[in-house]
N, C-alpha and C positions, 0 to 999 in steps of 0.2 A: 177273683184277688182283690187282697186286703185292704181298705182303707187308713189311708195315712193318717195321723194324728189328728193332725188340721183341717179333715174333708170330715172327722170327730162327732170335732166337735162344732164343724159350723152346722150340719147336721141334726144335733142335738139340740142349740140355737133355735133355728127351725122349726125344728117339734113344737105343739102346743102346748108340754103335757109335762118338760122344762116350767123352771118355771120364774117365773117374770123375771126377780128380782136380779139371779145368775146371769139371762141373759142380761140386764140395766149393764152389773157388771162390769159381764166384759167388753162388752161394748163398752163403757168405761176405761179398759184396759189397755183394748185393742184401738184407743183417743191418744191415750198418754203415750201408747212408747209410737201408731206414727210422733208428738207431738216431740218424744224424747230424740228420734229419729232422723229430724229438719236440725233439730235446735243442734247437734254433733256432726249434723255434713255443714252449716252454716260458719258453728266454730273448725272445722277442719279447712276451710276453704279458706277465713278467715287469718287463719295458719298458716298458712301458702300462696300467699300475699303480704306476710308479714319475714318471710323468711325469705321471701324472693329483695324481700331491700331495696321494695320503691322511696322515689320522692313522695315527701306529702307536703302535695300538692292537690289546690280543689277541684278540680278532675282527676283524683284517679278515684273516688267511688262510688264518682259515672263509668270508669274504664272498667272498678275491682264489678259488678252489680250488669257487668252489660260482654264477660269476661267469659264464653266458653270454650277451649281449650285447655290440655294437659296445665294440670293441676305443681306441680313443678316448680323452682322458682327462674329453674332456667328459659324454661315456657314464657312462666309470665315474665320476665324481666326479657326475648326475644319481641311480642306480644308489643308491652309496653313504651319503647325504645320510639317509634316514628311517636306514642304522646307524649314525650319528654316525660316521662315520670322515670329513664334511668339513668340517674347520674355519676357523676364519672366514683363519688363516692361509694356508692353503691352498688359502681361493678366495678370499683377500685377492694368493696368490702368481698366482694364475693372474691376478687381472683388471691385477696390474699388470705383468707380464706385457705380454695383452689391452696396453695402455694405450702400451707403451712398441714395441709392432710398428707400432700407431695411429701412433705422435707417434714412427718412420723411413723412414711410409708418407706420411705430413703433412711430411716433408722433402725425399724426394723427388722428391715434385710440386714443393714449391715452388725446387728447386732442377734444374725442367728445364726450368722458363720463365722466365719476368723477376718482377716481381714486380709487383702491382698498381697501373696505373698503368704502366707501366715502360715500355710502345710508346707515350704518346702524347711520356715525356720524351723516348726514340732517335732517333722521326722528328724532335723541335724543336731536338735538340741541332745539326745545321749552322747553324740560325743563332741561336746563343747567341751574346753575347763573353763571353772571358775572367771577369770578372770573377762572371756567371750560369754560368754554368759550375763552378768558382770555391765560388760561392755555396751550388750545386747539391751538391756531394760531399759541403760541410758537414755539409750537413739532409738530405741521404737518402742518401750510398753507404754506408752500413751497411749499408743492404736491398740492393744489389746487389751488396754482400761491395769496395768498396771506398772505398783512403781516399789524403788527401795526405800523400807523404810527410813527416818534421820542416825534412829538407834543400830544402824546396821555400821559400825564399824566407821563409817566417813564414810558411806554411800559403798562399801567397798564389800566382796566376798571373803575376801582370800585374805 
């Protein structure tokens, strides 16, 4: 079975015939990589607590250091609630964010199709007179994002 690259590197570094400067450089790179990974993990953890929107209280840092659960904002808020770190403002902000996302989703669903009853109207338009179409646009045009320009004969098509 062929050795992996990591195993090959480890074998070459263990071999006394590999120049010492090369072994030392590799060891230094391994140390730097470990430090970089630790820094990334720390920053990811800090970002998770920031997103959770916990109150800025003296015991927050103790909670952050001791917390070992899931790093989602919801899980952090749930665990922080008994310690008084979830304020009404944080809960309100989380609720507002959720409501805003729901409103965007509703808007996207609405814009991806025709409004309620729109299919029926579109099917009947071929049989409508210009006056009926004008009335339809004046009464329900906003639902479809349609309006008559002011320059169309006093808003009259006929």
